[in-house]
C-alpha positions in Angstrom: 170.7 -97.9 151.6 173.8 -96.6 153.6 175.3 -100.2 153.6 174.7 -100.7 149.9 176.6 -97.6 149.4 179.2 -98.6 151.9 179.8 -102.0 150.0 180.1 -100.5 146.6 182.7 -98.2 148.4 184.5 -100.9 149.5 184.4 -102.9 146.4 186.1 -100.1 144.5 189.0 -100.1 146.9 189.4 -103.5 146.0 188.2 -105.3 149.2 186.9 -109.0 148.6 183.2 -109.8 149.5 184.0 -111.4 153.1 186.1 -108.1 154.2 183.2 -106.0 153.1 180.8 -108.0 155.1 182.8 -108.1 157.9 183.1 -104.4 157.9 179.4 -103.8 157.2 178.3 -106.2 159.7 176.3 -108.2 157.1 176.7 -111.8 155.7 178.6 -112.4 152.6 175.6 -113.5 150.3 174.0 -110.1 151.1 177.4 -108.3 149.8 177.1 -110.6 146.9 173.6 -109.7 146.5 174.2 -106.0 146.6 177.0 -106.1 144.0 174.8 -108.2 141.7 171.9 -105.7 141.9 174.4 -102.8 141.2 175.9 -104.6 138.2 172.5 -105.3 136.7 172.0 -101.6 137.4 175.1 -100.7 135.7 176.1 -98.6 138.8 179.6 -98.1 140.1 181.4 -96.3 142.8 181.3 -93.2 142.9 177.4 -93.0 142.7 176.2 -89.4 141.2 175.8 -86.9 144.0 172.3 -86.2 142.8 171.1 -89.8 143.5 169.4 -90.1 146.7 168.4 -93.1 148.6 164.7 -93.3 146.9 166.2 -93.1 143.5 168.9 -95.6 144.2 166.4 -98.2 145.6 164.0 -97.8 142.6 167.5 -98.6 140.3 168.5 -101.7 142.3 165.0 -103.3 143.4 162.6 -101.7 141.1 159.4 -100.0 142.0 157.6 -101.7 144.6 154.0 -102.6 144.4 151.7 -100.5 146.9 150.4 -102.8 149.7 147.1 -104.0 148.9 144.2 -102.1 150.4 142.6 -103.5 153.4 138.8 -104.2 152.9 136.6 -102.5 155.3 133.6 -104.4 156.3 130.5 -103.0 157.7 130.6 -103.6 161.6 128.0 -106.0 163.0 125.5 -104.7 165.4 127.1 -106.4 168.4 124.6 -104.8 170.8 121.6 -106.3 168.8 123.5 -109.7 168.6 124.1 -109.8 172.4 120.4 -109.0 173.4 119.2 -111.7 170.8 121.7 -114.3 172.7 120.3 -113.4 175.7 116.7 -112.9 175.1 116.4 -116.2 172.9 117.9 -119.5 174.4 117.5 -121.2 170.7 119.8 -118.7 169.0 123.6 -119.4 168.5 126.4 -116.9 167.3 126.6 -119.0 164.3 123.1 -118.5 163.2 123.5 -114.8 163.9 126.9 -114.8 161.8 124.8 -116.5 158.9 122.0 -113.8 159.1 124.8 -111.3 159.1 126.4 -112.6 156.0 123.3 -112.8 154.1 122.9 -109.0 154.5 126.4 -108.7 153.9 128.0 -111.2 151.3 131.3 -109.4 151.7 131.6 -109.1 155.2 133.6 -110.9 158.1 134.2 -114.9 158.0 132.9 -116.4 161.3 136.0 -116.7 163.2 136.7 -113.2 162.8 133.3 -112.6 163.5 133.3 -114.6 166.8 136.7 -112.6 167.8 135.4 -109.3 167.2 132.1 -110.2 169.3 134.1 -111.6 172.2 136.2 -108.4 172.2 132.9 -106.1 172.4 131.6 -108.4 175.1 134.8 -107.5 177.2 134.2 -103.9 177.0 130.7 -104.0 178.5 130.6 -103.0 182.2 127.5 -105.7 182.8 125.9 -104.8 186.4 122.7 -106.3 187.7 120.7 -103.7 189.6 120.0 -104.9 193.4 116.1 -105.0 194.0 115.5 -104.4 198.0 112.2 -104.6 199.8 111.6 -102.8 203.1 112.7 -104.0 206.2 114.6 -106.9 204.3 118.6 -105.6 204.7 120.7 -103.7 206.6 124.2 -103.2 205.1 127.0 -102.7 207.7 130.5 -101.7 207.5 133.3 -99.5 208.7 134.4 -96.4 206.7 138.1 -96.8 205.5 139.8 -93.9 207.4 139.7 -92.8 211.0 138.9 -89.7 212.2 141.0 -87.7 215.1 139.2 -87.2 218.3 141.0 -84.5 220.4 141.0 -84.9 224.2 139.8 -81.7 225.5 141.6 -82.1 228.8 144.9 -83.4 228.1 145.1 -82.4 224.2 145.8 -86.1 223.3 144.4 -87.5 219.6 142.6 -90.5 219.7 141.8 -91.9 216.3 138.1 -93.0 215.8 136.6 -95.7 213.7 133.3 -94.9 211.8 130.7 -97.6 211.8 127.9 -97.1 209.3 124.6 -98.8 208.8 122.4 -98.3 206.0 118.9 -99.7 205.0 118.7 -101.4 201.6 115.3 -100.1 200.6 115.6 -96.3 201.9 119.2 -95.8 202.2 118.4 -94.5 205.7 121.7 -94.2 207.4 122.9 -94.8 210.8 126.8 -93.9 211.7 129.0 -93.5 214.6 132.4 -93.2 215.8 134.0 -95.8 218.1 137.1 -96.1 219.6 138.4 -99.2 217.7 136.9 -101.6 215.3 137.2 -104.6 217.9 134.3 -107.2 218.5 132.8 -105.3 221.8 132.2 -102.2 219.7 131.1 -104.2 216.4 128.2 -105.6 218.4 127.4 -102.7 220.5 127.3 -100.7 217.4 124.8 -103.0 215.9 122.5 -102.8 219.0 122.7 -98.7 218.7 121.6 -98.9 214.9 118.9 -101.6 216.0 117.8 -99.0 218.5 118.0 -95.8 216.1 116.4 -97.5 213.5 113.6 -98.7 215.8 113.5 -102.3 214.7 115.5 -105.3 213.1 116.0 -106.3 209.5 115.8 -109.8 208.2 119.2 -109.9 206.9 122.4 -108.1 208.0 125.1 -107.8 205.3 128.5 -107.2 206.7 131.9 -107.1 205.2 134.3 -109.9 205.6 136.2 -108.1 208.4 137.5 -110.7 211.1 135.5 -108.7 213.8 132.2 -110.5 212.1 133.5 -113.2 210.1 136.2 -115.3 211.5 136.8 -117.0 207.8 135.9 -115.4 204.5 134.3 -117.6 201.8 132.3 -116.9 198.9 129.8 -120.0 199.9 130.5 -121.0 203.8 131.7 -118.1 205.5 132.4 -118.7 209.2 130.8 -116.1 211.7 132.4 -114.9 214.8 130.5 -116.9 217.5 129.6 -113.3 219.4 128.1 -112.1 216.3 126.5 -115.1 215.6 124.9 -114.9 219.4 123.9 -111.3 218.3 122.1 -112.5 215.3 120.4 -115.4 217.3 119.2 -112.8 220.4 117.5 -110.4 217.8 116.4 -113.1 215.2 118.3 -111.7 212.3 120.4 -113.4 209.7 123.7 -112.5 208.9 125.0 -112.8 205.3 128.3 -111.6 204.6 129.2 -110.0 201.2 131.3 -112.4 198.9 135.2 -111.6 199.3 136.1 -108.6 196.8 132.7 -108.1 195.6 132.1 -104.5 196.6 128.9 -104.4 194.3 127.2 -106.8 196.9 127.0 -104.0 199.4 127.0 -101.0 197.2 124.6 -99.1 199.2 126.9 -99.1 202.4 129.6 -98.2 200.1 128.6 -95.2 198.8 127.5 -94.0 202.3 131.2 -94.7 203.8 132.7 -92.7 200.9 130.5 -89.9 200.9 131.6 -86.6 201.6 128.3 -85.5 203.1 128.9 -88.0 205.9 132.4 -86.7 206.7 131.2 -83.2 207.2 129.1 -84.5 210.2 131.4 -86.9 211.9 134.4 -84.4 212.3 132.3 -82.7 214.6 133.7 -85.0 217.3 135.5 -82.9 219.9 136.3 -85.2 222.9 136.5 -88.6 224.1 136.7 -90.1 227.5 139.9 -92.6 227.9 139.0 -96.2 228.7 135.3 -96.0 227.0 134.1 -98.1 224.0 132.9 -95.1 222.2 133.1 -91.2 222.3 130.2 -89.9 224.6 127.4 -88.4 222.7 128.1 -89.7 219.3 126.9 -88.1 216.4 124.5 -89.9 214.3 123.7 -89.0 210.8 120.2 -89.9 209.6 120.3 -89.2 205.9 116.8 -89.4 204.1 117.9 -89.4 200.1 114.1 -88.9 199.2 114.4 -85.2 200.4 118.2 -85.2 200.6 117.7 -84.0 204.4 120.4 -84.6 207.1 119.9 -84.2 210.8 122.5 -85.0 213.7 121.6 -85.8 217.3 122.7 -88.6 219.8 121.6 -91.8 220.4 
């Protein structure tokens, strides 16, 4: 409305339409339209002081019709639709839409129905619960953060990596601190985990760390030769988790991030330089069935 008022004012001053258009930064055809509407409404400059923008708009353009109300359809039961598609291989989304329209004649069309179903599917965080059998899998990984080990004699601080091994069925856990994550420490930690558990599993599930896996691949990962020799010696199979799939090793992921484990691991006080692991490492055995925890030396 401001530019309409300005166009009427400049017209009263005697300016031509192309001059008004340049002054108001609008095209000349728009100026012509405004002046024609004002002439039809018998409006001249100066306008009445009591005439507000809303009243001016009604005089020039008339009362605009209210926008049509949007129809609100009854939302389909997408949970039931998704379950039906999963359990019955002969059911299609089009067939379920036909049943929906039979119950709701004024409901969504097929294309909109499909769009809404796909939007609903994207909001569903689908997970598959992993079932473990006793003695089948041992998940191994390093905790993300290191802990500081203080040398009692020199006061030096050495970072220690936390190796964690968790049995899939019972969540029984072995953990120890080592001076680094190199191959020697990685192999020795496996050996101590086997000794602690009193046996070996059928499968060892490591992360794709280069210490154990030379080439990460979803289908054909290459194992480190030393790690492969360890597996052959103990008669176990190594099956690395898929890259960027933490749920493949959710059992050990929960352990390495658990605050209850950190409390015991921070009990380390000294380390002898040159050793691959701290003397008398704390080993945490966590039993989820009775929520007990014990600490001792391997």
